[in-house]
C-alpha positions as CSV (number, residue, x, y, z in Angstrom):
1,X,33.9,-33.2,-50.2
2,X,32.5,-29.9,-49.6
3,X,30.2,-29.2,-46.5
4,X,26.9,-28.0,-47.4
5,X,26.1,-24.8,-45.8
6,X,23.4,-24.8,-43.3
7,X,19.9,-24.0,-44.6
8,X,16.4,-23.3,-43.2
9,X,14.6,-26.4,-42.5
10,X,10.9,-27.1,-42.7
11,X,9.3,-28.2,-39.4
12,X,5.8,-28.4,-40.6
13,X,6.5,-31.1,-43.5
14,X,6.5,-33.8,-43.5
15,X,4.0,-34.7,-41.0
16,X,5.2,-36.4,-38.0
17,X,5.9,-36.0,-34.4
18,X,8.1,-33.0,-34.7
19,X,6.1,-31.4,-37.3
20,X,3.0,-31.6,-35.0
21,X,4.8,-29.7,-32.4
22,X,5.7,-27.2,-34.9
23,X,2.2,-26.6,-36.1
24,X,1.1,-26.7,-32.4
25,X,3.6,-23.8,-31.7
26,X,2.7,-21.9,-34.9
27,X,-1.2,-22.0,-34.0
28,X,-0.3,-21.0,-30.4
29,X,1.9,-18.1,-31.7
30,X,-0.8,-17.0,-34.3
31,X,-3.4,-16.9,-31.5
32,X,-1.3,-14.8,-29.1
33,X,-0.5,-12.7,-31.9
34,X,-4.0,-11.9,-33.1
35,X,-5.5,-11.5,-29.5
36,X,-2.6,-9.3,-28.5
37,X,-2.5,-7.1,-31.4
38,X,-6.2,-6.9,-31.5
39,X,-6.5,-6.1,-27.8
40,X,-3.8,-3.5,-27.7
41,X,-5.2,-1.5,-30.8
42,X,-8.7,-1.8,-29.4
43,X,-7.6,-0.1,-26.1
44,X,-5.4,2.6,-27.8
45,X,-8.4,3.5,-30.1
46,X,-10.8,3.6,-27.1
47,X,-8.5,5.8,-25.1
48,X,-7.8,8.1,-28.2
49,X,-11.4,8.5,-29.4
50,X,-13.0,9.1,-26.2
51,X,-12.7,12.6,-24.7
52,X,-13.7,11.4,-21.4
53,X,-11.0,8.8,-20.9
54,X,-7.9,11.2,-21.6
55,X,-6.7,11.0,-18.1
56,X,-3.2,10.3,-16.8
57,X,-4.4,6.8,-15.5
58,X,-6.0,5.7,-19.2
59,X,-3.1,7.3,-21.1
60,X,-0.5,5.5,-19.1
61,X,-2.5,2.3,-19.9
62,X,-2.5,2.9,-23.6
63,X,1.0,3.5,-23.7
64,X,1.7,0.0,-22.1
65,X,-0.5,-1.1,-24.8
66,X,1.6,0.6,-27.3
67,X,4.7,-0.9,-26.4
68,X,3.2,-4.3,-26.1
69,X,1.8,-4.1,-29.5
70,X,5.3,-3.4,-31.0
71,X,6.6,-6.2,-28.9
72,X,4.2,-8.7,-30.4
73,X,4.7,-7.2,-33.8
74,X,8.6,-7.1,-33.9
75,X,9.5,-9.8,-31.4
76,X,7.1,-12.5,-31.6
77,X,7.7,-13.4,-35.3
78,X,11.5,-13.2,-34.6
79,X,11.1,-15.8,-31.8
80,X,8.7,-18.0,-33.6
81,X,10.7,-18.2,-36.9
82,X,13.7,-18.9,-34.8
83,X,12.1,-21.8,-33.1
84,X,10.6,-23.2,-36.2
85,X,13.7,-23.0,-38.5
86,X,16.5,-22.7,-36.3
87,X,17.6,-19.4,-38.0
88,X,17.3,-15.9,-36.9
89,X,16.0,-12.6,-38.9
90,X,19.1,-10.2,-38.9
91,X,20.7,-12.1,-36.0
92,X,23.1,-9.0,-35.3
93,X,20.2,-6.9,-34.7
94,X,17.6,-8.8,-33.4
95,X,19.8,-10.6,-30.6
96,X,20.0,-7.1,-29.3
97,X,16.7,-5.6,-30.2
98,X,14.5,-8.5,-28.8
99,X,16.0,-8.4,-25.2
100,X,15.7,-4.9,-25.2
101,X,12.4,-4.5,-25.9
102,X,11.2,-7.1,-23.6
103,X,13.0,-5.5,-20.6
104,X,11.6,-1.9,-21.8
105,X,8.3,-3.6,-21.7
106,X,8.7,-5.2,-18.1
107,X,9.9,-1.6,-16.9
108,X,6.9,0.1,-18.5
109,X,4.5,-2.1,-16.7
110,X,6.3,-2.2,-13.6
111,X,6.6,1.7,-13.3
112,X,3.0,2.0,-14.6
113,X,1.8,-0.1,-11.9
114,X,3.8,1.9,-9.3
115,X,2.5,5.2,-10.8
116,X,-1.2,4.1,-10.8
117,X,-0.9,2.6,-7.4
118,X,0.1,6.1,-6.2
119,X,-2.7,7.6,-8.0
120,X,-5.2,5.1,-6.3
121,X,-3.8,6.1,-3.0
122,X,-3.9,9.8,-3.7
123,X,-7.4,9.3,-5.0
124,X,-8.7,7.5,-2.0
125,X,-7.1,10.2,0.5
126,X,-8.5,13.0,-1.5
127,X,-12.1,11.3,-1.5
128,X,-11.8,10.7,2.1
129,X,-10.5,14.3,3.0
130,X,-13.2,16.1,0.7
131,X,-16.0,13.9,-0.3
132,X,-18.2,16.8,0.2
133,X,-16.6,18.8,-2.6
134,X,-18.4,17.6,-5.5
135,X,-16.9,19.7,-8.3
136,X,-13.1,20.0,-7.1
137,X,-12.9,16.3,-7.1
138,X,-13.9,15.8,-10.4
139,X,-12.1,18.8,-12.2
140,X,-9.2,16.6,-13.0
141,X,-11.3,13.9,-14.4
142,X,-9.9,14.9,-17.6
143,X,-6.6,16.1,-16.9
144,X,-4.5,18.7,-18.6
145,X,-1.9,17.7,-20.9
146,X,0.9,18.8,-19.2
147,X,0.2,16.6,-16.2
148,X,-0.3,13.4,-18.5
149,X,2.7,14.2,-20.3
150,X,5.0,14.3,-17.2
151,X,3.7,11.1,-16.1
152,X,4.4,9.3,-19.6
153,X,7.7,11.0,-19.8
154,X,8.7,9.8,-16.3
155,X,7.8,6.0,-17.2
156,X,9.0,5.9,-20.6
157,X,12.3,7.7,-20.0
158,X,13.0,5.5,-16.8
159,X,12.0,2.4,-18.7
160,X,14.0,3.1,-21.8
161,X,17.1,4.3,-19.8
162,X,17.2,1.3,-17.3
163,X,16.9,-1.2,-20.3
164,X,19.8,0.4,-22.3
165,X,22.4,-2.1,-20.9
166,X,20.7,-4.7,-22.6
167,X,21.8,-3.4,-26.0
168,X,25.4,-3.8,-25.2
169,X,25.3,-7.1,-23.4
170,X,23.7,-9.2,-26.1
171,X,25.3,-10.5,-29.5
172,X,24.9,-13.1,-31.9
173,X,26.7,-16.3,-31.6
174,X,28.0,-18.7,-34.1
175,X,25.7,-21.7,-34.9
176,X,25.4,-24.0,-32.1
177,X,24.6,-27.6,-32.1
178,X,21.3,-28.3,-30.1
179,X,19.5,-31.5,-30.3
180,X,21.3,-32.7,-33.4
181,X,20.6,-29.3,-35.3
182,X,22.7,-26.1,-35.9
183,X,20.8,-23.3,-34.3
184,X,21.2,-19.6,-34.4
185,X,21.7,-18.5,-30.7
186,X,22.2,-15.2,-28.7
187,X,24.5,-15.0,-25.9
188,X,25.4,-12.5,-23.0
189,X,28.6,-11.1,-22.7
190,X,30.7,-8.1,-21.6
191,X,33.0,-8.1,-24.6
192,X,30.7,-7.2,-27.6
193,X,32.0,-4.6,-30.2
194,X,29.4,-2.2,-28.8
195,X,30.9,-2.2,-25.2
196,X,34.3,-0.7,-27.0
197,X,32.3,2.5,-27.9
198,X,31.6,3.1,-24.2
199,X,33.8,5.1,-22.0
200,X,35.5,3.6,-19.1
201,X,33.0,4.8,-16.6
202,X,30.0,3.4,-18.3
203,X,31.7,0.1,-19.0
204,X,32.3,-0.3,-15.4
205,X,28.6,0.2,-15.0
206,X,28.0,-2.4,-17.6
207,X,30.0,-4.9,-15.7
208,X,28.5,-4.2,-12.4
209,X,25.0,-4.6,-14.1
210,X,26.0,-7.9,-15.7
211,X,27.1,-9.2,-12.3
212,X,23.9,-8.3,-10.7
213,X,21.5,-8.6,-13.7
214,X,19.2,-11.1,-12.3
215,X,18.9,-9.8,-8.8
216,X,18.4,-6.3,-10.4
217,X,15.6,-7.3,-12.8
218,X,14.0,-9.6,-9.9
219,X,13.9,-6.8,-7.6
220,X,13.0,-4.1,-10.0
221,X,10.7,-5.6,-12.4
222,X,9.0,-8.0,-10.1
223,X,9.2,-7.1,-6.5
224,X,9.0,-3.5,-6.8
225,X,5.6,-3.3,-8.9
226,X,4.0,-6.2,-7.0
227,X,4.7,-4.9,-3.5
228,X,4.0,-1.4,-4.3
229,X,0.7,-2.5,-5.9
230,X,-0.2,-4.5,-2.7
231,X,0.7,-1.8,-0.5
232,X,-0.9,0.9,-2.1
233,X,-4.2,-1.4,-2.2
234,X,-3.9,-1.9,1.6
235,X,-3.3,1.8,2.4
236,X,-6.2,2.6,0.2
237,X,-8.7,0.2,1.8
238,X,-7.7,1.5,5.2
239,X,-8.1,5.1,4.0
240,X,-11.5,4.8,2.0
241,X,-14.0,3.6,4.7
242,X,-13.4,6.7,6.5
243,X,-15.4,8.7,3.6
244,X,-18.6,6.8,4.6
245,X,-18.4,7.9,8.1
246,X,-19.5,11.4,7.1
247,X,-22.9,13.1,8.0
248,X,-25.5,12.5,4.9
249,X,-25.4,14.8,2.2
250,X,-28.1,16.3,-0.1
251,X,-29.3,13.6,-2.8
252,X,-27.3,15.7,-5.6
253,X,-24.0,14.9,-3.8
254,X,-24.7,11.7,-2.4
255,X,-25.5,10.5,-6.0
256,X,-22.0,11.9,-7.2
257,X,-20.2,10.5,-4.3
258,X,-21.6,6.8,-5.0
259,X,-20.6,7.3,-8.6
260,X,-17.1,8.2,-7.7
261,X,-16.5,5.5,-5.2
262,X,-17.8,3.0,-7.7
263,X,-15.5,4.3,-10.5
264,X,-12.6,4.0,-7.9
265,X,-13.5,0.6,-6.8
266,X,-13.5,-0.4,-10.4
267,X,-10.3,1.0,-10.9
268,X,-8.8,-0.6,-8.0
269,X,-10.1,-3.9,-9.0
270,X,-8.7,-3.5,-12.8
271,X,-5.4,-2.4,-11.2
272,X,-5.3,-5.5,-9.0
273,X,-6.0,-7.8,-11.9
274,X,-3.2,-6.4,-13.9
275,X,-1.0,-6.7,-11.5
276,X,-1.9,-10.5,-10.9
277,X,-1.6,-11.1,-14.6
278,X,1.8,-9.5,-14.7
279,X,2.9,-11.5,-11.6
280,X,1.7,-14.8,-13.2
281,X,3.5,-14.2,-16.2
282,X,6.9,-12.8,-15.3
283,X,7.4,-14.7,-12.2
284,X,8.3,-18.1,-13.5
285,X,11.2,-16.6,-15.0
286,X,12.6,-15.3,-12.1
287,X,11.7,-18.3,-9.9
288,X,13.5,-20.7,-12.4
289,X,16.8,-18.4,-13.2
290,X,17.0,-17.9,-9.3
291,X,16.7,-21.6,-8.6
292,X,19.2,-22.5,-11.3
293,X,21.5,-20.0,-10.0
294,X,21.6,-20.7,-6.2
295,X,21.3,-24.7,-6.5
296,X,24.2,-24.4,-9.2
297,X,22.1,-26.9,-11.4
298,X,23.3,-27.4,-14.9
299,X,20.8,-27.7,-17.6
300,X,21.4,-29.1,-21.1
301,X,21.2,-26.9,-23.9
302,X,17.8,-28.4,-25.1
303,X,16.5,-27.6,-21.8
304,X,17.8,-24.3,-21.7
305,X,16.4,-23.4,-25.1
306,X,12.8,-24.6,-24.0
307,X,12.9,-22.6,-20.7
308,X,14.1,-19.6,-22.9
309,X,11.1,-20.3,-25.4
310,X,8.5,-20.6,-22.4
311,X,9.7,-17.4,-20.8
312,X,9.3,-15.5,-24.1
313,X,5.9,-16.8,-24.6
314,X,4.7,-16.2,-20.9
315,X,5.8,-12.2,-21.7
316,X,4.2,-12.4,-25.2
317,X,1.1,-13.9,-23.1
318,X,1.2,-11.0,-20.7
319,X,1.1,-8.6,-23.7
320,X,-2.0,-10.3,-24.9
321,X,-4.0,-10.8,-21.8
322,X,-3.5,-7.2,-20.2
323,X,-5.1,-5.3,-22.9
324,X,-8.2,-7.9,-23.1
325,X,-8.7,-7.4,-19.3
326,X,-8.6,-3.6,-19.6
327,X,-10.9,-3.9,-22.7
328,X,-13.8,-5.1,-20.8
329,X,-13.5,-2.1,-18.5
330,X,-12.8,0.6,-20.9
331,X,-16.4,1.2,-22.1
332,X,-17.7,1.0,-18.6
333,X,-15.3,3.6,-17.4
334,X,-16.2,5.8,-20.1
335,X,-19.8,5.6,-19.6
336,X,-19.2,6.4,-15.8
337,X,-16.9,9.3,-16.6
338,X,-19.4,10.7,-19.3
339,X,-22.3,10.5,-17.1
340,X,-20.6,11.9,-14.1
341,X,-19.1,14.7,-16.2
342,X,-22.4,15.7,-17.8
343,X,-24.2,15.2,-14.6
344,X,-22.4,18.1,-12.9
345,X,-21.9,20.0,-16.2
Protein backbone atom coordinates (compact mmCIF):
# COMPACT_ATOMS: atom_id res chain seq x y z
CA UNK A 1 0.00 0.00 0.00
CA UNK A 2 1.17 3.50 -0.74
CA UNK A 3 1.91 5.87 2.08
CA UNK A 4 -0.25 8.98 1.94
CA UNK A 5 1.84 12.15 1.86
CA UNK A 6 1.65 14.41 4.93
CA UNK A 7 -0.90 17.17 4.67
CA UNK A 8 -2.02 20.14 6.69
CA UNK A 9 -3.93 19.26 9.80
CA UNK A 10 -6.76 21.35 11.18
CA UNK A 11 -6.08 21.93 14.90
CA UNK A 12 -9.23 24.04 15.35
CA UNK A 13 -11.81 21.39 14.45
CA UNK A 14 -13.36 19.26 15.82
CA UNK A 15 -13.57 20.88 19.24
CA UNK A 16 -11.60 18.91 21.77
CA UNK A 17 -8.70 19.40 24.16
CA UNK A 18 -6.15 19.98 21.42
CA UNK A 19 -8.42 22.34 19.49
CA UNK A 20 -9.02 24.49 22.59
CA UNK A 21 -5.28 24.96 22.91
CA UNK A 22 -5.13 25.84 19.21
CA UNK A 23 -7.88 28.43 19.53
CA UNK A 24 -6.18 29.95 22.59
CA UNK A 25 -2.89 30.18 20.72
CA UNK A 26 -4.61 31.71 17.70
CA UNK A 27 -6.36 34.34 19.82
CA UNK A 28 -3.15 35.16 21.72
CA UNK A 29 -1.20 35.51 18.48
CA UNK A 30 -3.93 37.68 16.97
CA UNK A 31 -3.99 39.93 20.04
CA UNK A 32 -0.22 40.38 20.01
CA UNK A 33 -0.32 40.99 16.25
CA UNK A 34 -3.03 43.67 16.43
CA UNK A 35 -1.53 45.48 19.42
CA UNK A 36 2.01 45.30 18.05
CA UNK A 37 1.19 46.38 14.51
CA UNK A 38 -1.08 49.18 15.69
CA UNK A 39 1.36 50.42 18.33
CA UNK A 40 4.41 50.38 16.07
CA UNK A 41 2.56 52.14 13.26
CA UNK A 42 1.26 54.76 15.68
CA UNK A 43 4.73 55.54 17.04
CA UNK A 44 6.19 55.83 13.52
CA UNK A 45 3.36 58.11 12.39
CA UNK A 46 3.64 60.35 15.46
CA UNK A 47 7.39 60.82 14.99
CA UNK A 48 7.14 61.30 11.22
CA UNK A 49 4.26 63.81 11.30
CA UNK A 50 5.52 65.90 14.25
CA UNK A 51 8.28 68.36 13.42
CA UNK A 52 9.19 68.84 17.08
CA UNK A 53 9.94 65.13 17.53
CA UNK A 54 12.45 64.68 14.69
CA UNK A 55 15.43 64.16 16.95
CA UNK A 56 17.97 61.36 17.16
CA UNK A 57 16.18 60.00 20.24
CA UNK A 58 12.79 59.71 18.57
CA UNK A 59 14.12 58.56 15.19
CA UNK A 60 16.06 55.71 16.82
CA UNK A 61 12.94 54.58 18.67
CA UNK A 62 10.89 54.84 15.47
CA UNK A 63 13.47 52.78 13.58
CA UNK A 64 13.20 50.02 16.19
CA UNK A 65 9.42 50.17 15.84
CA UNK A 66 9.80 49.81 12.06
CA UNK A 67 11.78 46.58 12.40
CA UNK A 68 9.47 45.25 15.13
CA UNK A 69 6.57 45.93 12.78
CA UNK A 70 8.28 43.84 10.07
CA UNK A 71 9.00 41.07 12.60
CA UNK A 72 5.35 40.89 13.64
CA UNK A 73 4.05 40.98 10.06
CA UNK A 74 6.52 38.51 8.53
CA UNK A 75 7.54 36.20 11.38
CA UNK A 76 4.54 35.83 13.70
CA UNK A 77 2.22 34.30 11.02
CA UNK A 78 4.98 31.82 10.03
CA UNK A 79 5.51 30.68 13.63
CA UNK A 80 1.78 30.52 14.34
CA UNK A 81 1.01 28.51 11.20
CA UNK A 82 3.87 26.14 11.92
CA UNK A 83 2.60 25.52 15.44
CA UNK A 84 -1.02 25.03 14.39
CA UNK A 85 -0.61 23.01 11.20
CA UNK A 86 2.88 21.48 11.70
CA UNK A 87 3.87 22.97 8.34
CA UNK A 88 6.00 25.99 7.49
CA UNK A 89 5.53 28.49 4.67
CA UNK A 90 8.48 28.29 2.24
CA UNK A 91 10.67 26.37 4.70
CA UNK A 92 13.93 26.94 2.83
CA UNK A 93 13.43 30.71 3.10
CA UNK A 94 11.62 31.19 6.38
CA UNK A 95 14.01 28.92 8.31
CA UNK A 96 16.69 31.51 7.66
CA UNK A 97 14.54 34.63 7.55
CA UNK A 98 12.82 34.26 10.94
CA UNK A 99 15.97 33.73 13.08
CA UNK A 100 17.80 36.46 11.19
CA UNK A 101 15.02 39.02 11.66
CA UNK A 102 14.66 38.13 15.32
CA UNK A 103 18.39 38.53 16.00
CA UNK A 104 18.41 41.82 14.08
CA UNK A 105 15.51 42.96 16.26
CA UNK A 106 17.54 42.11 19.36
CA UNK A 107 20.53 43.96 17.94
CA UNK A 108 18.55 47.08 17.07
CA UNK A 109 16.99 47.19 20.53
CA UNK A 110 20.31 46.54 22.27
CA UNK A 111 22.36 49.12 20.38
CA UNK A 112 19.55 51.65 20.52
CA UNK A 113 19.43 51.33 24.31
CA UNK A 114 23.21 51.85 24.42
CA UNK A 115 23.11 54.91 22.15
CA UNK A 116 20.19 56.42 24.06
CA UNK A 117 21.99 55.74 27.34
CA UNK A 118 24.96 57.74 26.07
CA UNK A 119 22.55 60.45 24.89
CA UNK A 120 20.95 60.68 28.34
CA UNK A 121 24.35 60.89 30.06
CA UNK A 122 25.48 63.55 27.60
CA UNK A 123 22.26 65.51 28.18
CA UNK A 124 22.75 65.31 31.96
CA UNK A 125 26.36 66.49 31.81
CA UNK A 126 25.54 69.27 29.32
CA UNK A 127 22.66 70.45 31.49
CA UNK A 128 24.82 70.42 34.59
CA UNK A 129 27.69 72.26 32.89
CA UNK A 130 25.67 74.94 31.13
CA UNK A 131 22.29 75.14 32.76
CA UNK A 132 22.24 78.92 32.41
CA UNK A 133 22.63 78.92 28.63
CA UNK A 134 19.03 78.78 27.55
CA UNK A 135 19.33 78.70 23.78
CA UNK A 136 22.47 76.62 23.35
CA UNK A 137 20.99 73.65 25.15
CA UNK A 138 17.92 73.65 22.96
CA UNK A 139 19.35 74.44 19.58
CA UNK A 140 19.66 70.74 18.96
CA UNK A 141 16.15 69.92 20.06
CA UNK A 142 15.29 69.27 16.41
CA UNK A 143 18.53 67.69 15.25
CA UNK A 144 20.11 68.03 11.87
CA UNK A 145 19.54 65.24 9.35
CA UNK A 146 23.25 64.41 9.27
CA UNK A 147 23.41 63.76 13.00
CA UNK A 148 20.27 61.63 12.95
CA UNK A 149 21.40 59.63 9.92
CA UNK A 150 24.78 58.87 11.46
CA UNK A 151 23.12 57.41 14.55
CA UNK A 152 20.68 55.39 12.48
CA UNK A 153 23.40 54.07 10.17
CA UNK A 154 25.57 53.01 13.10
CA UNK A 155 22.76 51.11 14.83
CA UNK A 156 21.31 49.50 11.71
CA UNK A 157 24.56 48.49 10.03
CA UNK A 158 25.92 47.02 13.26
CA UNK A 159 22.73 45.03 13.92
CA UNK A 160 22.44 43.75 10.33
CA UNK A 161 26.10 42.78 10.13
CA UNK A 162 26.33 40.99 13.48
CA UNK A 163 23.18 38.98 12.71
CA UNK A 164 24.37 37.86 9.25
CA UNK A 165 25.77 34.47 10.46
CA UNK A 166 22.20 33.40 11.22
CA UNK A 167 21.51 33.30 7.47
CA UNK A 168 24.18 30.62 7.00
CA UNK A 169 23.59 28.50 10.11
CA UNK A 170 19.89 27.68 9.78
CA UNK A 171 18.30 25.35 7.27
CA UNK A 172 15.13 23.36 6.88
CA UNK A 173 15.26 19.75 8.02
CA UNK A 174 13.12 16.78 6.88
CA UNK A 175 9.83 16.19 8.64
CA UNK A 176 10.47 15.27 12.26
CA UNK A 177 8.22 13.09 14.41
CA UNK A 178 7.20 15.13 17.47
CA UNK A 179 4.35 14.01 19.68
CA UNK A 180 3.16 11.50 17.11
CA UNK A 181 3.00 14.14 14.35
CA UNK A 182 5.28 14.96 11.44
CA UNK A 183 6.44 18.55 11.90
CA UNK A 184 8.46 20.90 9.73
CA UNK A 185 11.49 21.95 11.78
CA UNK A 186 14.55 24.14 11.38
CA UNK A 187 17.99 23.13 12.62
CA UNK A 188 21.34 24.84 13.14
CA UNK A 189 24.16 23.35 11.11
CA UNK A 190 27.56 24.44 9.86
CA UNK A 191 27.21 22.43 6.64
CA UNK A 192 24.29 24.15 4.98
CA UNK A 193 24.51 24.79 1.22
CA UNK A 194 25.09 28.50 1.77
CA UNK A 195 28.27 27.88 3.76
CA UNK A 196 29.88 26.45 0.61
CA UNK A 197 29.72 29.92 -0.92
CA UNK A 198 31.83 31.46 1.84
CA UNK A 199 35.61 31.83 1.56
CA UNK A 200 37.76 29.94 4.06
CA UNK A 201 38.33 32.95 6.31
CA UNK A 202 34.62 33.71 6.67
CA UNK A 203 33.83 30.03 7.10
CA UNK A 204 36.29 29.91 10.00
CA UNK A 205 34.58 32.91 11.60
CA UNK A 206 31.22 31.20 11.10
CA UNK A 207 32.47 28.10 12.97
CA UNK A 208 33.69 30.24 15.85
CA UNK A 209 30.37 32.06 15.94
CA UNK A 210 28.55 28.74 16.05
CA UNK A 211 30.66 27.53 18.96
CA UNK A 212 30.22 30.72 20.99
CA UNK A 213 26.74 31.62 19.76
CA UNK A 214 24.97 31.20 23.11
CA UNK A 215 27.45 33.26 25.14
CA UNK A 216 27.91 35.83 22.38
CA UNK A 217 24.17 36.50 22.15
CA UNK A 218 23.86 36.56 25.95
CA UNK A 219 26.64 39.10 26.31
CA UNK A 220 25.90 41.27 23.28
CA UNK A 221 22.10 41.24 23.26
CA UNK A 222 21.33 41.02 26.99
CA UNK A 223 24.17 41.99 29.33
CA UNK A 224 25.45 44.86 27.18
CA UNK A 225 22.18 46.88 26.91
CA UNK A 226 21.00 46.11 30.45
CA UNK A 227 24.28 46.95 32.18
CA UNK A 228 24.91 49.91 29.89
CA UNK A 229 21.48 51.37 30.65
CA UNK A 230 21.90 50.86 34.40
CA UNK A 231 25.37 52.45 34.43
CA UNK A 232 24.23 55.42 32.34
CA UNK A 233 21.21 55.93 34.61
CA UNK A 234 23.42 55.87 37.71
CA UNK A 235 25.93 58.25 36.16
CA UNK A 236 23.19 60.62 35.02
CA UNK A 237 21.62 60.70 38.48
CA UNK A 238 24.98 61.50 40.05
CA UNK A 239 25.59 64.36 37.61
CA UNK A 240 22.11 65.88 37.40
CA UNK A 241 21.75 67.13 41.00
CA UNK A 242 24.69 69.46 40.51
CA UNK A 243 22.58 71.60 38.21
CA UNK A 244 20.22 72.44 41.05
CA UNK A 245 23.02 73.87 43.20
CA UNK A 246 23.47 76.97 41.04
CA UNK A 247 22.45 80.46 41.95
CA UNK A 248 18.87 81.45 41.19
CA UNK A 249 18.24 82.67 37.64
CA UNK A 250 15.67 85.06 36.32
CA UNK A 251 12.18 83.71 35.83
CA UNK A 252 12.63 83.36 32.06
CA UNK A 253 15.63 81.05 32.40
CA UNK A 254 14.28 79.23 35.43
CA UNK A 255 11.10 78.25 33.59
CA UNK A 256 13.10 76.90 30.67
CA UNK A 257 15.42 74.93 32.97
CA UNK A 258 12.48 73.36 34.79
CA UNK A 259 10.86 72.31 31.53
CA UNK A 260 14.12 70.90 30.23
CA UNK A 261 14.75 68.91 33.42
CA UNK A 262 11.17 67.60 33.38
CA UNK A 263 11.67 66.41 29.80
CA UNK A 264 14.98 64.76 30.69
CA UNK A 265 13.42 62.98 33.66
CA UNK A 266 10.62 61.75 31.43
CA UNK A 267 13.05 60.43 28.85
CA UNK A 268 15.16 58.72 31.51
CA UNK A 269 12.04 57.04 32.86
CA UNK A 270 10.96 55.94 29.38
CA UNK A 271 14.42 54.52 28.64
CA UNK A 272 14.44 52.60 31.92
CA UNK A 273 10.95 51.18 31.27
CA UNK A 274 11.89 50.06 27.75
CA UNK A 275 15.01 48.38 29.15
CA UNK A 276 12.97 46.56 31.82
CA UNK A 277 10.49 45.27 29.21
CA UNK A 278 13.38 44.18 27.00
CA UNK A 279 15.10 42.33 29.86
CA UNK A 280 11.91 40.57 30.98
CA UNK A 281 11.05 39.40 27.46
CA UNK A 282 14.53 38.28 26.37
CA UNK A 283 16.02 37.10 29.66
CA UNK A 284 14.07 33.81 30.02
CA UNK A 285 15.50 32.46 26.74
CA UNK A 286 19.09 33.02 27.79
CA UNK A 287 18.52 31.72 31.31
CA UNK A 288 16.88 28.56 29.97
CA UNK A 289 19.52 27.90 27.32
CA UNK A 290 22.42 28.50 29.71
CA UNK A 291 20.84 26.26 32.35
CA UNK A 292 20.24 23.45 29.86
CA UNK A 293 23.75 23.77 28.45
CA UNK A 294 25.71 23.99 31.69
CA UNK A 295 23.66 21.34 33.50
CA UNK A 296 23.73 19.01 30.44
CA UNK A 297 19.99 18.48 30.65
CA UNK A 298 18.45 16.53 27.78
CA UNK A 299 14.91 17.63 26.95
CA UNK A 300 12.37 15.79 24.86
CA UNK A 301 11.49 17.08 21.37
CA UNK A 302 8.06 18.10 22.68
CA UNK A 303 9.57 20.17 25.50
CA UNK A 304 12.15 21.72 23.14
CA UNK A 305 9.34 22.70 20.75
CA UNK A 306 7.35 24.33 23.56
CA UNK A 307 10.38 26.26 24.82
CA UNK A 308 11.14 27.50 21.31
CA UNK A 309 7.53 28.62 20.87
CA UNK A 310 7.63 30.41 24.24
CA UNK A 311 10.82 32.26 23.29
CA UNK A 312 9.28 33.33 19.98
CA UNK A 313 6.18 34.69 21.67
CA UNK A 314 8.21 36.54 24.30
CA UNK A 315 10.09 38.30 21.50
CA UNK A 316 6.80 39.12 19.76
CA UNK A 317 5.46 40.40 23.09
CA UNK A 318 8.48 42.69 23.40
CA UNK A 319 7.80 44.02 19.92
CA UNK A 320 4.18 44.71 20.91
CA UNK A 321 4.69 46.18 24.41
CA UNK A 322 7.58 48.54 23.68
CA UNK A 323 5.65 50.81 21.26
CA UNK A 324 2.62 50.84 23.54
CA UNK A 325 4.89 51.96 26.36
CA UNK A 326 6.36 54.72 24.19
CA UNK A 327 3.01 55.74 22.76
CA UNK A 328 1.76 57.08 26.09
CA UNK A 329 4.85 59.34 26.25
CA UNK A 330 5.01 60.52 22.64
CA UNK A 331 2.29 63.16 22.89
CA UNK A 332 3.61 64.48 26.17
CA UNK A 333 7.15 64.73 24.76
CA UNK A 334 5.88 66.53 21.66
CA UNK A 335 3.95 69.02 23.79
CA UNK A 336 7.02 69.66 25.92
CA UNK A 337 9.18 70.19 22.85
CA UNK A 338 6.65 72.41 21.09
CA UNK A 339 5.96 74.55 24.12
CA UNK A 340 9.63 74.93 24.91
CA UNK A 341 10.56 75.70 21.30
CA UNK A 342 7.80 78.30 20.86
CA UNK A 343 8.62 79.83 24.25
CA UNK A 344 12.14 80.72 23.14
CA UNK A 345 11.26 81.49 19.56
